[in-house]
RODO-2510 file (C-alpha; in nm, 4 decimals, decimal comma):
residues 237
     n   res          X          Y          Z
     1     m    -3,2058    -0,4887    -9,1529
     2     k    -3,4047    -0,1709    -9,1110
     3     i    -3,2657     0,1213    -8,9103
     4     k    -3,4409     0,4594    -8,8537
     5     l    -3,2854     0,7043    -8,6188
     6     g    -3,4354     1,0478    -8,5687
     7     p    -3,2344     1,3612    -8,4908
     8     y    -3,1091     1,4275    -8,1438
     9     k    -3,3524     1,6178    -7,9262
    10     n    -3,2528     1,9740    -7,9098
    11     w    -3,2817     2,1661    -7,5711
    12     f    -3,4956     2,4824    -7,5935
    13     g    -3,4643     2,6800    -7,2696
    14     p    -3,4918     3,0350    -7,1561
    15     y    -3,1678     3,1429    -7,3322
    16     q    -3,2999     2,9975    -7,6652
    17     l    -3,6370     3,1611    -7,5960
    18     a    -3,4542     3,5041    -7,5351
    19     e    -3,2595     3,4687    -7,8688
    20     l    -3,5853     3,3951    -8,0450
    21     l    -3,7727     3,7024    -7,8868
    22     m    -3,4845     3,9256    -7,9566
    23     f    -3,4053     3,8075    -8,2974
    24     w    -3,3232     4,1585    -8,4256
    25     v    -3,0304     4,1996    -8,2066
    26     p    -2,7146     4,1324    -8,4085
    27     k    -2,4416     3,8975    -8,2798
    28     e    -2,1325     4,0439    -8,1188
    29     k    -1,7785     3,9278    -8,1884
    30     d    -1,5275     3,8319    -7,9283
    31     e    -1,1578     3,9171    -7,9301
    32     h    -1,0816     3,6494    -8,1837
    33     g    -1,3574     3,7673    -8,4214
    34     f    -1,6034     3,4799    -8,3485
    35     p    -1,9753     3,5780    -8,3168
    36     h    -2,1574     3,5090    -7,9989
    37     t    -2,4831     3,6195    -7,8441
    38     a    -2,5069     3,9829    -7,7452
    39     d    -2,4869     4,0547    -7,3801
    40     r    -2,8295     4,2056    -7,3628
    41     v    -2,9878     3,8916    -7,5109
    42     h    -2,7868     3,6703    -7,2623
    43     k    -2,8892     3,8825    -6,9705
    44     f    -3,2628     3,8590    -7,0706
    45     g    -3,2131     3,4877    -7,0871
    46     e    -3,0667     3,4995    -6,7345
    47     w    -3,3866     3,6782    -6,6148
    48     l    -3,6063     3,4287    -6,7917
    49     a    -3,4238     3,1356    -6,6322
    50     h    -3,3500     3,2629    -6,2796
    51     g    -3,5575     3,5823    -6,2266
    52     s    -3,2289     3,7862    -6,1949
    53     v    -2,9342     3,8774    -6,4143
    54     w    -2,6473     3,8163    -6,1679
    55     p    -2,5940     3,5450    -5,9210
    56     e    -2,7551     3,5870    -5,5824
    57     p    -2,5094     3,6609    -5,3000
    58     e    -2,5590     3,3218    -5,1409
    59     v    -2,4586     3,1529    -5,4620
    60     g    -2,1237     3,3157    -5,4926
    61     d    -1,8703     3,1302    -5,7048
    62     i    -1,9644     3,0937    -6,0794
    63     h    -1,9028     2,7226    -6,0587
    64     k    -2,1962     2,6961    -5,8192
    65     w    -2,4391     2,8799    -6,0431
    66     g    -2,6279     2,5582    -6,0918
    67     d    -2,7677     2,6150    -5,7450
    68     r    -2,9436     2,9261    -5,8514
    69     p    -3,3280     2,9162    -5,8130
    70     h    -3,5172     2,8502    -6,1413
    71     t    -3,8265     3,0263    -6,2633
    72     r    -4,1545     2,8578    -6,3436
    73     l    -4,0708     2,9181    -6,7076
    74     y    -3,7386     2,7287    -6,6715
    75     k    -3,9121     2,4437    -6,5020
    76     f    -4,1883     2,4228    -6,7601
    77     l    -3,9453     2,4162    -7,0451
    78     s    -3,7471     2,1485    -6,8638
    79     w    -4,0597     1,9496    -6,8266
    80     i    -4,1268     1,9704    -7,1913
    81     d    -3,7606     1,8575    -7,2715
    82     s    -3,8089     1,5529    -7,0501
    83     k    -4,1109     1,4450    -7,2684
    84     k    -3,8954     1,4492    -7,5853
    85     k    -3,7568     1,1118    -7,7080
    86     r    -3,5380     1,0480    -7,9898
    87     k    -3,7023     0,8101    -8,2499
    88     i    -3,5002     0,4889    -8,2715
    89     e    -3,6306     0,1936    -8,4714
    90     i    -3,3969    -0,1024    -8,5352
    91     h    -3,4915    -0,4393    -8,7013
    92     i    -3,2333    -0,6946    -8,7359
    93     d    -3,2815    -0,9892    -8,9723
    94     p    -3,1142    -1,3318    -8,9360
    95     w    -2,8801    -1,2737    -9,2305
    96     d    -2,7485    -0,9561    -9,0979
    97     t    -2,5398    -1,1502    -8,8514
    98     w    -2,4145    -1,4244    -9,0840
    99     s    -2,1239    -1,1928    -9,1630
   100     m    -2,1748    -0,9209    -8,9095
   101     d    -1,8418    -0,7640    -8,9858
   102     h    -1,9375    -0,7212    -9,3440
   103     t    -2,2985    -0,5987    -9,2729
   104     l    -2,1734    -0,3183    -9,0324
   105     a    -1,9049    -0,2039    -9,2863
   106     y    -2,1875    -0,0949    -9,5133
   107     i    -2,3115     0,1370    -9,2413
   108     v    -1,9859     0,2497    -9,0935
   109     l    -1,8139     0,3385    -9,4060
   110     p    -2,0405     0,6133    -9,5333
   111     m    -2,0620     0,7529    -9,1770
   112     l    -1,6843     0,7806    -9,1519
   113     k    -1,6719     0,9508    -9,4944
   114     q    -1,9391     1,2016    -9,3913
   115     l    -1,7696     1,2671    -9,0500
   116     k    -1,4365     1,3535    -9,2251
   117     e    -1,6202     1,6020    -9,4525
   118     t    -1,8205     1,7675    -9,1808
   119     k    -1,6158     1,7553    -8,8679
   120     h    -1,5500     2,0704    -8,6736
   121     g    -1,2530     1,9668    -8,4689
   122     a    -1,0201     1,6832    -8,3899
   123     p    -0,9442     1,4760    -8,0826
   124     y    -0,5983     1,4042    -7,9548
   125     v    -0,4304     1,1240    -8,1473
   126     d    -0,1420     0,9405    -7,9912
   127     p     0,1657     1,0205    -8,2225
   128     k     0,2660     0,6433    -8,1870
   129     d    -0,0279     0,5596    -8,4045
   130     c     0,0823     0,7729    -8,6987
   131     p     0,3686     0,7619    -8,9438
   132     e     0,6939     0,9462    -8,8666
   133     e     0,6110     1,2472    -9,0845
   134     l     0,3039     1,3271    -8,8781
   135     k     0,4694     1,3091    -8,5295
   136     p     0,4636     1,6591    -8,3689
   137     k     0,7690     1,8647    -8,4472
   138     k     0,9369     2,1031    -8,2010
   139     l     0,7535     2,4374    -8,2281
   140     t     0,9280     2,7722    -8,3061
   141     k     0,9051     3,0599    -8,0684
   142     k     0,6746     3,2273    -8,3061
   143     q     0,4447     2,9331    -8,3075
   144     k     0,4385     2,9117    -7,9299
   145     d     0,3656     3,2917    -7,9030
   146     n     0,0759     3,2405    -8,1363
   147     g    -0,0672     2,9742    -7,9029
   148     e     0,0202     2,6728    -8,1135
   149     t     0,0828     2,3543    -7,9009
   150     d     0,0747     2,0691    -8,1538
   151     s     0,2046     2,1065    -8,5073
   152     t     0,0161     1,8038    -8,6528
   153     h    -0,2835     1,7715    -8,4291
   154     f    -0,5446     1,7989    -8,7137
   155     e    -0,3448     1,6168    -8,9669
   156     r    -0,3047     1,3194    -8,7424
   157     w    -0,6767     1,2870    -8,6949
   158     d    -0,7278     1,3067    -9,0758
   159     w    -0,4823     1,0350    -9,1164
   160     v    -0,6580     0,8072    -8,8623
   161     l    -0,9912     0,8763    -9,0319
   162     d    -0,8383     0,7802    -9,3728
   163     e    -0,6976     0,4635    -9,2261
   164     m    -1,0292     0,3601    -9,0868
   165     i    -1,1991     0,4434    -9,4147
   166     f    -0,9447     0,2287    -9,5901
   167     a    -1,0092    -0,0605    -9,3630
   168     f    -1,3940    -0,0556    -9,4001
   169     d    -1,3836     0,0125    -9,7747
   170     s    -1,1640    -0,3031    -9,8070
   171     k    -1,4278    -0,4975    -9,6059
   172     v    -1,7101    -0,3825    -9,8257
   173     n    -1,5054    -0,4356   -10,1512
   174     d    -1,3764    -0,7766   -10,0464
   175     d    -1,2066    -0,8459   -10,3886
   176     w    -0,8911    -0,6523   -10,2892
   177     e    -0,6925    -0,9619   -10,2850
   178     d    -0,7285    -1,0021   -10,6627
   179     q    -0,4741    -0,7205   -10,7133
   180     f    -0,1898    -0,9448   -10,5775
   181     q    -0,2486    -1,2198   -10,8288
   182     t    -0,1320    -1,2064   -11,1883
   183     g    -0,1340    -1,4598   -11,4739
   184     t    -0,3726    -1,7410   -11,5490
   185     s    -0,4442    -2,0651   -11,3750
   186     d    -0,3969    -2,4096   -11,5360
   187     i    -0,4730    -2,6684   -11,2776
   188     q    -0,4605    -3,0373   -11,3615
   189     w    -0,5242    -3,3574   -11,1875
   190     k    -0,2433    -3,6266   -11,1783
   191     k    -0,3497    -3,9843   -11,1120
   192     l    -0,1435    -4,1549   -10,8527
   193     e    -0,0552    -4,5186   -10,8302
   194     n    -0,2575    -4,5604   -10,5151
   195     g    -0,5720    -4,4496   -10,6952
   196     n    -0,5777    -4,0969   -10,5537
   197     s    -0,5281    -3,7823   -10,7479
   198     e    -0,2855    -3,4888   -10,7021
   199     m    -0,3503    -3,1346   -10,8104
   200     i    -0,0568    -2,9978   -11,0174
   201     r     0,0114    -2,6921   -11,2184
   202     g    -0,0287    -2,7491   -11,5905
   203     p     0,2041    -2,6263   -11,8688
   204     n    -0,0098    -2,3124   -11,9236
   205     d    -0,0247    -2,2002   -11,5602
   206     t     0,1318    -1,8626   -11,5309
   207     r    -0,0260    -1,7582   -11,2010
   208     e     0,1989    -1,5651   -10,9480
   209     y     0,0943    -1,4333   -10,6097
   210     d     0,2452    -1,1418   -10,4258
   211     w     0,2229    -1,2827   -10,0613
   212     e     0,4377    -1,0033    -9,9095
   213     g     0,2252    -0,7340   -10,0881
   214     r    -0,0973    -0,9048    -9,9574
   215     k     0,0523    -0,9314    -9,5994
   216     a     0,1292    -0,5554    -9,5925
   217     y    -0,2207    -0,4803    -9,7291
   218     q    -0,3891    -0,6959    -9,4526
   219     e    -0,1747    -0,5443    -9,1944
   220     r    -0,2997    -0,1935    -9,2960
   221     i    -0,6676    -0,3070    -9,2890
   222     s    -0,6163    -0,4755    -8,9401
   223     n    -0,4541    -0,1496    -8,8128
   224     g    -0,7401     0,0522    -8,9457
   225     f    -0,9823    -0,1553    -8,7404
   226     r    -0,7466    -0,1218    -8,4374
   227     l    -0,7653     0,2530    -8,4829
   228     f    -1,1433     0,2397    -8,5093
   229     g    -1,1656     0,0630    -8,1693
   230     k    -0,9157     0,2843    -8,0080
   231     y    -1,0722     0,6074    -8,1213
   232     y    -1,4387     0,4967    -8,1200
   233     e    -1,5407     0,7386    -7,8486
   234     n    -1,3843     1,0233    -8,0530
   235     l    -1,6183     0,9773    -8,3445
   236     w    -1,8120     1,2878    -8,2960
   237     d    -1,8721     1,5965    -8,5015
***
């Protein structure tokens, strides 16, 4: 298998051009303290994109601003953007699908780990998918006044990612069953009267197997893959 994926193409339009040309203008902060593009830079971008700063009277509602006329510069930059293509090269060898679940795990596992480290948000996670301690608690009046709506929103997503990582890590390191076996094996063959042989445990066989522990471990793996399928479309940064 050979996979080469280039970066996503970035839109560079009139507003980005305005920020580039007015690089000396410092960012402004909103009421929450987050930086954003200064108004005068944004207005310059408006003029570059539409030839005017405010919507024309016939456009009216802000939700219909997409109907505003576009300048030749906007159309030119849009044409350039249409020519950009993301580089995608994928070659699959026959052995890659012999155990496809195992092959994909080598790719998915490091991606999940990186996503957990670099994510900037969290999607909604159904409380039914999480343990009891992560189910949302009733918010206090102070929490509601501060705008909080879900007491464990981010913790639930971290937990789901950890369970996905656990499942794929177990798929890559497929010797996890060894931990449920103790002792040594002494297998002997007993000759039967009919000429066949029967496999029996010898006198030095001390092997024990924790079937209940293995079952619980496998159920956790299966649930991790279930969560991966359920929240697949939420795997974004």
